[in-house]
VMD Tcl script that builds the backbone (N, CA, C; Angstrom):
set m [mol new atoms 342]
animate dup $m
set s [atomselect $m all]
$s set {name element resname resid chain x y z} {
  {N N MET 1 A -33.291 109.896 -111.240}
  {CA C MET 1 A -32.199 109.147 -111.822}
  {C C MET 1 A -31.179 108.729 -110.759}
  {N N LYS 2 A -31.038 109.522 -109.688}
  {CA C LYS 2 A -30.065 109.197 -108.639}
  {C C LYS 2 A -30.365 107.847 -107.990}
  {N N ASP 3 A -31.637 107.557 -107.749}
  {CA C ASP 3 A -32.011 106.269 -107.150}
  {C C ASP 3 A -31.632 105.109 -108.061}
  {N N PHE 4 A -31.869 105.277 -109.347}
  {CA C PHE 4 A -31.534 104.242 -110.323}
  {C C PHE 4 A -30.029 103.963 -110.303}
  {N N ILE 5 A -29.224 105.023 -110.352}
  {CA C ILE 5 A -27.763 104.885 -110.361}
  {C C ILE 5 A -27.281 104.230 -109.065}
  {N N ARG 6 A -27.852 104.616 -107.932}
  {CA C ARG 6 A -27.463 104.046 -106.637}
  {C C ARG 6 A -27.717 102.532 -106.610}
  {N N VAL 7 A -28.869 102.110 -107.111}
  {CA C VAL 7 A -29.197 100.677 -107.139}
  {C C VAL 7 A -28.253 99.936 -108.082}
  {N N MET 8 A -28.014 100.490 -109.253}
  {CA C MET 8 A -27.134 99.824 -110.221}
  {C C MET 8 A -25.702 99.729 -109.699}
  {N N LYS 9 A -25.215 100.790 -109.058}
  {CA C LYS 9 A -23.865 100.750 -108.483}
  {C C LYS 9 A -23.780 99.712 -107.370}
  {N N ALA 10 A -24.829 99.619 -106.565}
  {CA C ALA 10 A -24.837 98.639 -105.474}
  {C C ALA 10 A -24.746 97.221 -106.016}
  {N N LEU 11 A -25.329 96.988 -107.167}
  {CA C LEU 11 A -25.336 95.647 -107.759}
  {C C LEU 11 A -24.176 95.411 -108.728}
  {N N SER 12 A -23.248 96.359 -108.793}
  {CA C SER 12 A -22.134 96.225 -109.738}
  {C C SER 12 A -20.964 95.417 -109.171}
  {N N ASP 13 A -21.051 95.005 -107.919}
  {CA C ASP 13 A -19.981 94.241 -107.290}
  {C C ASP 13 A -20.412 92.782 -107.117}
  {N N PRO 14 A -19.590 91.829 -107.551}
  {CA C PRO 14 A -19.968 90.414 -107.442}
  {C C PRO 14 A -20.277 89.959 -106.012}
  {N N ASN 15 A -19.538 90.464 -105.034}
  {CA C ASN 15 A -19.812 90.061 -103.653}
  {C C ASN 15 A -21.151 90.604 -103.164}
  {N N ARG 16 A -21.517 91.798 -103.587}
  {CA C ARG 16 A -22.823 92.337 -103.198}
  {C C ARG 16 A -23.947 91.557 -103.872}
  {N N VAL 17 A -23.725 91.114 -105.090}
  {CA C VAL 17 A -24.727 90.271 -105.762}
  {C C VAL 17 A -24.881 88.957 -104.994}
  {N N LYS 18 A -23.768 88.372 -104.569}
  {CA C LYS 18 A -23.837 87.138 -103.775}
  {C C LYS 18 A -24.608 87.379 -102.481}
  {N N ILE 19 A -24.350 88.497 -101.829}
  {CA C ILE 19 A -25.054 88.813 -100.583}
  {C C ILE 19 A -26.552 88.915 -100.835}
  {N N ILE 20 A -26.946 89.572 -101.914}
  {CA C ILE 20 A -28.373 89.681 -102.256}
  {C C ILE 20 A -28.971 88.287 -102.447}
  {N N LYS 21 A -28.285 87.444 -103.189}
  {CA C LYS 21 A -28.793 86.090 -103.426}
  {C C LYS 21 A -28.873 85.300 -102.114}
  {N N MET 22 A -27.881 85.444 -101.255}
  {CA C MET 22 A -27.874 84.742 -99.973}
  {C C MET 22 A -29.022 85.210 -99.081}
  {N N LEU 23 A -29.234 86.511 -99.037}
  {CA C LEU 23 A -30.318 87.052 -98.213}
  {C C LEU 23 A -31.685 86.704 -98.791}
  {N N GLY 24 A -31.716 86.318 -100.046}
  {CA C GLY 24 A -32.953 85.821 -100.640}
  {C C GLY 24 A -33.339 84.465 -100.069}
  {N N GLN 25 A -32.363 83.752 -99.506}
  {CA C GLN 25 A -32.627 82.454 -98.877}
  {C C GLN 25 A -33.059 82.615 -97.434}
  {N N LYS 26 A -32.326 83.463 -96.690}
  {CA C LYS 26 A -32.689 83.694 -95.287}
  {C C LYS 26 A -31.920 84.885 -94.733}
  {N N GLU 27 A -32.370 85.378 -93.595}
  {CA C GLU 27 A -31.668 86.455 -92.904}
  {C C GLU 27 A -30.322 85.936 -92.416}
  {N N LEU 28 A -29.325 86.818 -92.461}
  {CA C LEU 28 A -27.982 86.448 -92.017}
  {C C LEU 28 A -27.364 87.599 -91.241}
  {N N CYS 29 A -26.477 87.271 -90.299}
  {CA C CYS 29 A -25.720 88.309 -89.599}
  {C C CYS 29 A -24.384 88.504 -90.331}
  {N N VAL 30 A -23.660 89.544 -89.946}
  {CA C VAL 30 A -22.391 89.862 -90.604}
  {C C VAL 30 A -21.407 88.700 -90.499}
  {N N CYS 31 A -21.318 88.073 -89.326}
  {CA C CYS 31 A -20.330 86.994 -89.185}
  {C C CYS 31 A -20.678 85.787 -90.053}
  {N N GLU 32 A -21.958 85.544 -90.280}
  {CA C GLU 32 A -22.350 84.448 -91.178}
  {C C GLU 32 A -21.952 84.775 -92.618}
  {N N ILE 33 A -22.216 86.000 -93.037}
  {CA C ILE 33 A -21.856 86.419 -94.398}
  {C C ILE 33 A -20.342 86.369 -94.569}
  {N N THR 34 A -19.617 86.817 -93.545}
  {CA C THR 34 A -18.152 86.786 -93.558}
  {C C THR 34 A -17.644 85.355 -93.737}
  {N N ALA 35 A -18.219 84.427 -92.992}
  {CA C ALA 35 A -17.795 83.025 -93.076}
  {C C ALA 35 A -18.109 82.422 -94.437}
  {N N ILE 36 A -19.256 82.738 -94.983}
  {CA C ILE 36 A -19.662 82.173 -96.271}
  {C C ILE 36 A -18.789 82.694 -97.409}
  {N N LEU 37 A -18.548 84.001 -97.423}
  {CA C LEU 37 A -17.809 84.607 -98.538}
  {C C LEU 37 A -16.296 84.616 -98.335}
  {N N GLY 38 A -15.838 84.390 -97.103}
  {CA C GLY 38 A -14.402 84.421 -96.844}
  {C C GLY 38 A -13.824 85.821 -96.923}
  {N N LEU 39 A -14.625 86.813 -96.580}
  {CA C LEU 39 A -14.193 88.209 -96.598}
  {C C LEU 39 A -13.992 88.700 -95.173}
  {N N ALA 40 A -13.242 89.782 -95.019}
  {CA C ALA 40 A -13.052 90.393 -93.706}
  {C C ALA 40 A -14.346 91.061 -93.252}
  {N N GLN 41 A -14.551 91.112 -91.946}
  {CA C GLN 41 A -15.771 91.707 -91.390}
  {C C GLN 41 A -15.977 93.158 -91.831}
  {N N PRO 42 A -14.930 94.012 -91.817}
  {CA C PRO 42 A -15.150 95.390 -92.275}
  {C C PRO 42 A -15.579 95.469 -93.746}
  {N N THR 43 A -15.068 94.561 -94.558}
  {CA C THR 43 A -15.443 94.530 -95.976}
  {C C THR 43 A -16.913 94.177 -96.131}
  {N N VAL 44 A -17.365 93.166 -95.402}
  {CA C VAL 44 A -18.776 92.771 -95.455}
  {C C VAL 44 A -19.658 93.909 -94.958}
  {N N SER 45 A -19.250 94.559 -93.888}
  {CA C SER 45 A -20.031 95.680 -93.352}
  {C C SER 45 A -20.155 96.811 -94.369}
  {N N LYS 46 A -19.082 97.089 -95.091}
  {CA C LYS 46 A -19.128 98.128 -96.133}
  {C C LYS 46 A -20.077 97.726 -97.253}
  {N N HIS 47 A -20.020 96.471 -97.666}
  {CA C HIS 47 A -20.934 95.991 -98.707}
  {C C HIS 47 A -22.387 96.119 -98.247}
  {N N LEU 48 A -22.658 95.751 -97.006}
  {CA C LEU 48 A -24.027 95.850 -96.482}
  {C C LEU 48 A -24.488 97.302 -96.413}
  {N N LYS 49 A -23.585 98.204 -96.076}
  {CA C LYS 49 A -23.923 99.635 -96.026}
  {C C LYS 49 A -24.314 100.144 -97.413}
  {N N VAL 50 A -23.570 99.750 -98.426}
  {CA C VAL 50 A -23.891 100.151 -99.805}
  {C C VAL 50 A -25.266 99.615 -100.197}
  {N N LEU 51 A -25.527 98.360 -99.860}
  {CA C LEU 51 A -26.820 97.746 -100.185}
  {C C LEU 51 A -27.959 98.397 -99.406}
  {N N GLU 52 A -27.704 98.760 -98.153}
  {CA C GLU 52 A -28.715 99.467 -97.353}
  {C C GLU 52 A -29.001 100.845 -97.934}
  {N N ASP 53 A -27.942 101.563 -98.283}
  {CA C ASP 53 A -28.104 102.909 -98.844}
  {C C ASP 53 A -28.887 102.892 -100.149}
  {N N ALA 54 A -28.795 101.789 -100.873}
  {CA C ALA 54 A -29.533 101.646 -102.132}
  {C C ALA 54 A -30.967 101.173 -101.893}
  {N N GLY 55 A -31.297 100.873 -100.643}
  {CA C GLY 55 A -32.646 100.429 -100.316}
  {C C GLY 55 A -32.918 98.970 -100.643}
  {N N LEU 56 A -31.861 98.190 -100.806}
  {CA C LEU 56 A -32.017 96.780 -101.161}
  {C C LEU 56 A -32.028 95.861 -99.946}
  {N N VAL 57 A -31.363 96.286 -98.884}
  {CA C VAL 57 A -31.193 95.466 -97.690}
  {C C VAL 57 A -31.616 96.257 -96.459}
  {N N GLY 58 A -32.230 95.554 -95.527}
  {CA C GLY 58 A -32.593 96.140 -94.246}
  {C C GLY 58 A -32.047 95.274 -93.128}
  {N N SER 59 A -32.179 95.733 -91.900}
  {CA C SER 59 A -31.676 94.963 -90.769}
  {C C SER 59 A -32.629 95.063 -89.590}
  {N N ARG 60 A -32.482 94.101 -88.695}
  {CA C ARG 60 A -33.242 94.131 -87.446}
  {C C ARG 60 A -32.391 93.488 -86.364}
  {N N LYS 61 A -32.511 94.022 -85.175}
  {CA C LYS 61 A -31.749 93.513 -84.026}
  {C C LYS 61 A -32.505 92.353 -83.394}
  {N N GLU 62 A -31.767 91.292 -83.108}
  {CA C GLU 62 A -32.336 90.119 -82.444}
  {C C GLU 62 A -31.329 89.649 -81.395}
  {N N GLY 63 A -31.543 90.039 -80.162}
  {CA C GLY 63 A -30.598 89.692 -79.110}
  {C C GLY 63 A -29.238 90.297 -79.388}
  {N N LEU 64 A -28.231 89.448 -79.470}
  {CA C LEU 64 A -26.866 89.907 -79.729}
  {C C LEU 64 A -26.597 90.201 -81.198}
  {N N TRP 65 A -27.451 89.735 -82.078}
  {CA C TRP 65 A -27.192 89.819 -83.502}
  {C C TRP 65 A -27.997 90.906 -84.190}
  {N N VAL 66 A -27.410 91.423 -85.253}
  {CA C VAL 66 A -28.140 92.261 -86.201}
  {C C VAL 66 A -28.314 91.395 -87.436}
  {N N ASN 67 A -29.551 91.080 -87.750}
  {CA C ASN 67 A -29.855 90.236 -88.905}
  {C C ASN 67 A -30.155 91.105 -90.113}
  {N N TYR 68 A -29.549 90.758 -91.230}
  {CA C TYR 68 A -29.789 91.472 -92.482}
  {C C TYR 68 A -30.731 90.658 -93.345}
  {N N ARG 69 A -31.567 91.363 -94.076}
  {CA C ARG 69 A -32.575 90.731 -94.922}
  {C C ARG 69 A -32.801 91.615 -96.136}
  {N N LEU 70 A -33.445 91.042 -97.142}
  {CA C LEU 70 A -33.835 91.855 -98.284}
  {C C LEU 70 A -34.919 92.814 -97.827}
  {N N GLU 71 A -34.837 94.044 -98.284}
  {CA C GLU 71 A -35.796 95.072 -97.879}
  {C C GLU 71 A -37.151 94.789 -98.496}
  {N N GLU 72 A -38.182 94.899 -97.682}
  {CA C GLU 72 A -39.548 94.657 -98.160}
  {C C GLU 72 A -40.243 95.947 -98.570}
  {N N LYS 73 A -39.864 97.052 -97.934}
  {CA C LYS 73 A -40.472 98.346 -98.246}
  {C C LYS 73 A -39.465 99.158 -99.051}
  {N N HIS 74 A -39.868 99.588 -100.209}
  {CA C HIS 74 A -38.952 100.286 -101.110}
  {C C HIS 74 A -39.417 101.713 -101.363}
  {N N GLU 75 A -38.499 102.647 -101.142}
  {CA C GLU 75 A -38.783 104.038 -101.463}
  {C C GLU 75 A -38.630 104.276 -102.961}
  {N N SER 76 A -37.852 103.442 -103.598}
  {CA C SER 76 A -37.580 103.574 -105.028}
  {C C SER 76 A -38.115 102.346 -105.768}
  {N N PRO 77 A -38.748 102.549 -106.908}
  {CA C PRO 77 A -39.233 101.395 -107.675}
  {C C PRO 77 A -38.093 100.554 -108.255}
  {N N TYR 78 A -36.913 101.132 -108.378}
  {CA C TYR 78 A -35.785 100.417 -108.976}
  {C C TYR 78 A -35.286 99.298 -108.068}
  {N N GLY 79 A -35.235 99.562 -106.775}
  {CA C GLY 79 A -34.810 98.528 -105.834}
  {C C GLY 79 A -35.762 97.350 -105.835}
  {N N ALA 80 A -37.046 97.636 -105.798}
  {CA C ALA 80 A -38.061 96.573 -105.802}
  {C C ALA 80 A -37.976 95.749 -107.081}
  {N N ALA 81 A -37.829 96.422 -108.204}
  {CA C ALA 81 A -37.764 95.723 -109.493}
  {C C ALA 81 A -36.520 94.844 -109.585}
  {N N MET 82 A -35.388 95.380 -109.148}
  {CA C MET 82 A -34.151 94.604 -109.242}
  {C C MET 82 A -34.171 93.393 -108.313}
  {N N LEU 83 A -34.717 93.551 -107.108}
  {CA C LEU 83 A -34.790 92.398 -106.204}
  {C C LEU 83 A -35.697 91.316 -106.769}
  {N N GLN 84 A -36.766 91.737 -107.409}
  {CA C GLN 84 A -37.680 90.768 -108.027}
  {C C GLN 84 A -36.956 89.984 -109.127}
  {N N HIS 85 A -36.194 90.685 -109.944}
  {CA C HIS 85 A -35.452 90.020 -111.020}
  {C C HIS 85 A -34.290 89.188 -110.474}
  {N N MET 86 A -33.607 89.717 -109.459}
  {CA C MET 86 A -32.459 89.007 -108.893}
  {C C MET 86 A -32.858 87.645 -108.327}
  {N N ALA 87 A -34.084 87.517 -107.878}
  {CA C ALA 87 A -34.555 86.237 -107.339}
  {C C ALA 87 A -34.503 85.147 -108.404}
  {N N GLN 88 A -34.613 85.539 -109.669}
  {CA C GLN 88 A -34.642 84.572 -110.767}
  {C C GLN 88 A -33.314 84.483 -111.516}
  {N N TRP 89 A -32.547 85.551 -111.496}
  {CA C TRP 89 A -31.301 85.587 -112.262}
  {C C TRP 89 A -30.159 84.868 -111.552}
  {N N LEU 90 A -29.208 84.399 -112.328}
  {CA C LEU 90 A -27.924 83.862 -111.884}
  {C C LEU 90 A -28.011 82.559 -111.092}
  {N N SER 91 A -29.119 81.866 -111.190}
  {CA C SER 91 A -29.257 80.624 -110.422}
  {C C SER 91 A -28.290 79.539 -110.901}
  {N N GLN 92 A -27.785 79.655 -112.113}
  {CA C GLN 92 A -26.852 78.658 -112.643}
  {C C GLN 92 A -25.385 79.053 -112.464}
  {N N ASP 93 A -25.135 80.227 -111.911}
  {CA C ASP 93 A -23.765 80.690 -111.702}
  {C C ASP 93 A -23.100 79.864 -110.598}
  {N N ARG 94 A -21.915 79.335 -110.875}
  {CA C ARG 94 A -21.243 78.444 -109.917}
  {C C ARG 94 A -20.887 79.148 -108.610}
  {N N ALA 95 A -20.410 80.374 -108.693}
  {CA C ALA 95 A -20.047 81.109 -107.471}
  {C C ALA 95 A -21.276 81.365 -106.608}
  {N N ILE 96 A -22.390 81.668 -107.246}
  {CA C ILE 96 A -23.650 81.878 -106.521}
  {C C ILE 96 A -24.101 80.557 -105.894}
  {N N GLN 97 A -24.061 79.489 -106.664}
  {CA C GLN 97 A -24.473 78.176 -106.148}
  {C C GLN 97 A -23.631 77.767 -104.940}
  {N N LYS 98 A -22.333 78.016 -105.023}
  {CA C LYS 98 A -21.426 77.670 -103.931}
  {C C LYS 98 A -21.779 78.456 -102.665}
  {N N ALA 99 A -22.025 79.745 -102.823}
  {CA C ALA 99 A -22.391 80.580 -101.670}
  {C C ALA 99 A -23.728 80.142 -101.081}
  {N N LEU 100 A -24.695 79.858 -101.945}
  {CA C LEU 100 A -26.025 79.458 -101.464}
  {C C LEU 100 A -25.984 78.114 -100.737}
  {N N ALA 101 A -25.116 77.216 -101.180}
  {CA C ALA 101 A -24.981 75.922 -100.502}
  {C C ALA 101 A -24.450 76.107 -99.079}
  {N N LYS 102 A -23.604 77.107 -98.886}
  {CA C LYS 102 A -23.037 77.373 -97.565}
  {C C LYS 102 A -24.041 78.045 -96.628}
  {N N VAL 103 A -25.027 78.731 -97.188}
  {CA C VAL 103 A -26.001 79.450 -96.360}
  {C C VAL 103 A -26.706 78.504 -95.397}
  {N N GLU 104 A -27.120 77.361 -95.879}
  {CA C GLU 104 A -27.852 76.418 -95.029}
  {C C GLU 104 A -26.947 75.704 -94.029}
  {N N LYS 105 A -25.652 75.687 -94.287}
  {CA C LYS 105 A -24.723 74.971 -93.416}
  {C C LYS 105 A -24.098 75.853 -92.341}
  {N N VAL 106 A -24.113 77.158 -92.547}
  {CA C VAL 106 A -23.451 78.066 -91.616}
  {C C VAL 106 A -24.166 78.035 -90.260}
  {N N ASN 107 A -23.370 78.000 -89.188}
  {CA C ASN 107 A -23.917 77.926 -87.834}
  {C C ASN 107 A -23.414 79.121 -87.034}
  {N N ARG 108 A -24.274 80.100 -86.848}
  {CA C ARG 108 A -23.863 81.335 -86.174}
  {C C ARG 108 A -23.402 81.093 -84.742}
  {N N ASP 109 A -23.943 80.098 -84.083}
  {CA C ASP 109 A -23.536 79.822 -82.704}
  {C C ASP 109 A -22.069 79.406 -82.621}
  {N N LYS 110 A -21.561 78.784 -83.670}
  {CA C LYS 110 A -20.161 78.358 -83.685}
  {C C LYS 110 A -19.237 79.472 -84.168}
  {N N ILE 111 A -19.635 80.193 -85.203}
  {CA C ILE 111 A -18.721 81.166 -85.801}
  {C C ILE 111 A -18.769 82.538 -85.147}
  {N N CYS 112 A -19.904 82.941 -84.634}
  {CA C CYS 112 A -20.034 84.289 -84.077}
  {C C CYS 112 A -19.462 84.393 -82.669}
  {N N ALA 113 A -19.329 83.294 -81.985}
  {CA C ALA 113 A -18.822 83.311 -80.614}
  {C C ALA 113 A -17.300 83.359 -80.561}
  {N N SER 114 A -16.655 83.029 -81.682}
  {CA C SER 114 A -15.190 82.955 -81.668}
  {C C SER 114 A -14.529 84.279 -81.900}
}
mol reanalyze $m
mol bondsrecalc $m
mol representation Tube
mol addrep $m
């Protein structure tokens, strides 16, 4: 039951739901997520930590960047099930649509260097 509660709590925040939807489009670094959502870097990092702890998000180092992505290997069936459903849910939500539109426009070379 602990795994189930951890996944549900991770998805109980609107910004974490947006992050999940954004990472469903492509891998992103913290500064890209920060720019898209308009949140402070420490706030985004905390959200990513919660999502990682729930087994929903993973990361990999690529040069100077740590790229975050949806986790492909799940220790818990709840994380896998929720990610599968999240791919289809909320596609008509305006806040989600707005964030997803920014994903393709964000340029890490411009925002991460500043």
